C-alpha positions as CSV (number, residue, x, y, z in Angstrom):
1,X,9.4,15.1,40.7
2,X,12.8,16.0,39.2
3,X,13.4,19.7,39.1
4,X,12.6,21.3,35.7
5,X,13.2,25.1,35.5
6,X,11.5,26.4,32.3
7,X,11.0,25.4,28.7
8,X,14.0,27.6,27.7
9,X,16.3,25.8,30.1
10,X,15.7,22.1,30.3
11,X,17.3,19.3,32.2
12,X,17.8,15.8,30.9
13,X,19.4,12.9,32.7
14,X,21.9,10.3,31.6
15,X,22.3,8.2,34.8
16,X,24.2,10.3,37.3
17,X,24.9,13.1,34.7
18,X,22.5,16.0,34.5
19,X,22.4,17.5,31.0
20,X,21.4,21.2,31.2
21,X,20.4,22.7,27.8
22,X,19.9,26.3,26.9
23,X,16.8,25.9,24.8
24,X,16.0,29.0,22.8
25,X,17.5,28.0,19.5
26,X,15.4,30.4,17.4
27,X,17.2,33.3,19.2
28,X,20.6,31.5,19.3
29,X,20.0,30.8,23.0
30,X,20.3,34.5,23.9
31,X,19.4,35.0,27.5
32,X,15.7,36.1,28.1
33,X,14.7,37.4,31.5
34,X,13.3,33.9,32.3
35,X,16.6,32.3,31.4
36,X,18.5,34.7,33.5
37,X,16.3,33.8,36.5
38,X,16.4,30.1,35.9
39,X,20.2,30.1,35.5
40,X,20.5,31.7,38.8
41,X,18.4,29.0,40.5
42,X,19.2,25.8,38.7
43,X,22.7,25.3,40.2
44,X,21.3,25.3,43.7
45,X,18.7,22.6,42.9
46,X,21.4,20.5,41.1
47,X,23.7,20.9,44.1
48,X,21.0,19.4,46.4
49,X,20.2,16.5,44.2
50,X,22.3,13.6,45.5
51,X,21.6,11.6,42.4
52,X,23.5,14.1,40.3
53,X,27.2,13.5,40.3
54,X,28.2,15.7,37.4
55,X,26.7,18.3,35.0
56,X,26.9,19.0,31.3
57,X,25.9,22.4,30.0
58,X,25.2,22.8,26.2
59,X,22.9,24.7,23.8
60,X,20.1,23.5,21.5
61,X,20.4,24.3,17.8
62,X,23.4,25.9,16.1
63,X,24.6,28.1,18.9
64,X,25.8,27.6,22.5
65,X,24.6,31.1,23.4
66,X,24.7,34.5,21.7
67,X,24.7,36.1,25.2
68,X,22.5,39.1,25.8
69,X,19.1,39.4,24.1
70,X,18.7,42.5,21.9
71,X,15.2,43.5,23.0
72,X,16.3,43.3,26.7
73,X,19.4,45.4,25.9
74,X,17.1,48.1,24.6
75,X,15.0,47.9,27.7
76,X,18.1,48.1,29.9
77,X,19.1,51.3,28.0
78,X,15.7,52.8,28.6
79,X,15.4,52.0,32.3
80,X,18.2,52.6,34.9
81,X,16.4,50.4,37.4
82,X,16.1,47.5,35.0
83,X,19.7,48.0,33.9
84,X,20.9,47.7,37.5
85,X,18.9,44.6,38.1
86,X,20.1,43.0,34.9
87,X,23.8,43.6,35.7
88,X,23.4,42.2,39.2
89,X,21.4,39.3,37.8
90,X,24.2,38.4,35.3
91,X,26.8,38.5,38.0
92,X,24.6,36.3,40.2
93,X,24.5,33.7,37.4
94,X,28.3,33.5,37.4
95,X,28.4,33.5,41.2
96,X,25.9,30.6,41.4
97,X,28.0,28.6,39.0
98,X,31.1,29.2,41.0
99,X,29.4,28.0,44.2
100,X,28.0,24.8,42.7
101,X,30.1,21.9,44.0
102,X,29.3,19.4,41.3
103,X,31.8,19.1,38.4
104,X,30.4,21.0,35.4
105,X,31.5,20.4,31.8
106,X,30.6,22.8,28.9
107,X,29.8,21.3,25.5
108,X,30.2,24.4,23.3
109,X,28.3,23.2,20.2
110,X,28.2,26.6,18.5
111,X,29.2,30.3,18.9
112,X,29.6,31.4,22.6
113,X,29.6,35.2,22.7
114,X,29.5,37.7,25.5
115,X,27.6,36.3,28.5
116,X,27.4,33.0,26.6
117,X,31.2,32.8,26.6
118,X,31.3,33.8,30.3
119,X,28.8,31.0,31.2
120,X,30.8,28.4,29.2
121,X,34.1,29.2,30.8
122,X,32.5,29.3,34.3
123,X,32.3,25.5,33.9
124,X,35.1,23.4,35.2
125,X,36.1,21.8,31.9
126,X,35.2,23.1,28.4
127,X,34.8,21.1,25.2
128,X,34.3,23.2,22.1
129,X,33.3,22.1,18.6
130,X,36.2,22.5,16.1
131,X,34.0,24.5,13.7
132,X,32.9,27.2,16.1
133,X,34.3,30.1,18.1
134,X,34.1,32.2,21.3
135,X,34.2,35.9,21.6
136,X,33.4,38.9,23.9
137,X,32.1,41.8,21.8
138,X,31.2,44.1,24.7
139,X,33.7,46.8,23.6
140,X,32.5,46.6,20.0
141,X,29.0,47.8,20.9
142,X,30.2,50.4,23.5
143,X,30.1,48.4,26.7
144,X,32.8,47.7,29.3
145,X,33.4,43.9,29.4
146,X,32.2,43.8,33.0
147,X,30.1,40.7,33.5
148,X,32.8,38.1,33.1
149,X,35.5,38.9,30.5
150,X,37.5,41.4,32.5
151,X,37.2,39.2,35.6
152,X,37.8,35.7,34.2
153,X,40.0,36.0,31.1
154,X,43.2,37.3,32.8
155,X,43.1,34.1,35.0
156,X,42.9,31.8,32.0
157,X,45.4,33.4,29.6
158,X,48.2,36.0,29.6
159,X,47.2,39.6,30.4
160,X,48.4,40.7,27.0
161,X,46.1,38.1,25.2
162,X,43.2,39.0,27.5
163,X,43.6,42.7,26.6
164,X,43.9,41.9,22.9
165,X,40.8,39.8,22.6
166,X,38.6,41.9,24.9
167,X,39.6,45.2,23.4
168,X,39.2,44.0,19.8
169,X,36.3,41.7,20.3
170,X,37.8,39.3,17.7
171,X,36.3,35.8,17.3
172,X,38.6,33.1,18.8
173,X,38.5,29.9,16.8
174,X,38.1,26.7,18.7
175,X,41.7,25.5,18.3
176,X,43.0,28.9,19.6
177,X,40.5,28.8,22.5
178,X,42.4,25.7,23.6
179,X,45.8,27.2,23.0
180,X,45.2,30.3,25.1
181,X,43.2,28.6,27.9
182,X,39.5,29.3,27.3
183,X,38.8,25.6,26.5
184,X,40.3,22.3,27.3
185,X,39.5,20.3,24.1
186,X,38.5,21.1,20.5
187,X,36.7,18.2,18.9
188,X,34.7,17.5,15.8
189,X,31.1,18.7,16.3
190,X,29.7,15.2,15.7
191,X,31.8,13.9,18.5
192,X,31.2,16.7,21.0
193,X,28.5,15.2,23.2
194,X,30.0,11.8,23.1
195,X,33.3,13.1,24.3
196,X,31.7,15.4,26.9
197,X,29.4,12.7,28.3
198,X,32.3,10.2,28.5
199,X,34.2,12.6,30.7
200,X,31.1,13.5,32.7
201,X,30.5,9.8,33.6
202,X,34.2,9.4,34.4
203,X,34.0,12.3,36.9
204,X,30.7,11.0,38.2
205,X,32.3,7.7,39.2
206,X,35.0,9.4,41.4
207,X,34.8,9.8,45.2
208,X,32.3,12.7,45.5
209,X,33.7,14.5,48.6
210,X,37.2,14.5,47.2
211,X,36.1,15.7,43.8
212,X,33.7,18.5,45.0
213,X,36.0,19.9,47.7
214,X,39.0,20.0,45.3
215,X,36.8,22.0,43.0
216,X,35.8,24.3,45.8
217,X,39.4,24.9,46.7
218,X,40.4,25.8,43.2
219,X,37.4,28.0,42.7
220,X,38.5,30.1,45.7
221,X,41.1,31.7,43.3
222,X,38.2,32.7,40.9
223,X,36.1,33.9,43.8
224,X,38.9,36.2,45.0
225,X,39.2,37.7,41.5
226,X,35.4,38.1,41.4
227,X,35.4,40.0,44.7
228,X,38.3,42.2,43.7
229,X,37.4,43.1,40.1
230,X,33.6,42.6,39.6
231,X,32.3,45.6,41.6
232,X,34.3,48.1,39.5
233,X,33.8,46.2,36.2
234,X,30.1,45.9,36.6
235,X,29.7,49.6,37.8
236,X,31.7,50.7,34.8
237,X,29.6,48.6,32.4
238,X,26.5,50.3,33.8
239,X,28.1,53.7,33.2
240,X,28.5,52.7,29.5
241,X,24.8,53.0,29.0
242,X,25.1,56.8,29.4
243,X,27.6,57.2,26.5
244,X,26.8,58.3,22.9
245,X,28.3,55.0,21.7
246,X,25.5,53.0,23.3
247,X,22.8,55.4,22.1
248,X,24.1,54.7,18.6
249,X,24.1,50.9,19.2
250,X,20.5,51.0,20.5
251,X,19.4,52.9,17.4
252,X,21.1,50.3,15.2
253,X,19.5,47.5,17.2
254,X,16.0,49.1,16.8
255,X,16.5,49.4,13.1
256,X,17.4,45.7,12.8
257,X,14.4,44.7,14.9
258,X,12.2,46.8,12.7
259,X,13.5,45.0,9.6
260,X,12.9,41.6,11.1
261,X,9.3,42.6,12.0
262,X,8.7,43.7,8.4
263,X,9.9,40.4,7.1
264,X,7.5,38.6,9.5
């Protein structure tokens, strides 16, 4: 039987192309605990499947991924053990993506924020719908941008631009994502999957060993940065949870959740 992780992370096939979909559209594909775990494991299974020659990652609904889940954020604030496990889990997701030898293409169909943005740009090639944006709002809510942004962004753009966008948390429109190096192509939303699958099949038809080992060689640059920067960045992000700013953020999140519950 083909590997299927969970209902919130589904795999479809288009010949030699595996289409991996973040499938929690009612929550803008924010990462639940189950999604975190599945996203750590799925790359290993896809790596072993010889019939898979390339991978497309996209989101169901109107978002690629809103990143962290608010209820889980509150739980992380309330439990030091859970917080440590969550931070390590997020880093293992990105590590697993770097280790996967198959070419991976992100089809960013809607907003990709925080961890969602880090996951998108951990793919090898990124298509983004013209109408959408990427952002990393960690600092805005009182967190160090430790699980991706501070590690990856300076490799994709100038240090000055990385500092500006990470420190301000500004939304980066699709066209600008391409200009600064967070994406390869900005295309109309109704053409996004067609363009992405066209390239995925093109890569799937290439000599597999040459393709995969070239990717591995290039990813060594990213892995070096991860080994150098991630331990500090992730430790600093954990320390953020002890600050008054995070306490204020948690209270705001709790108030918003209470409002939603009243509406329901």
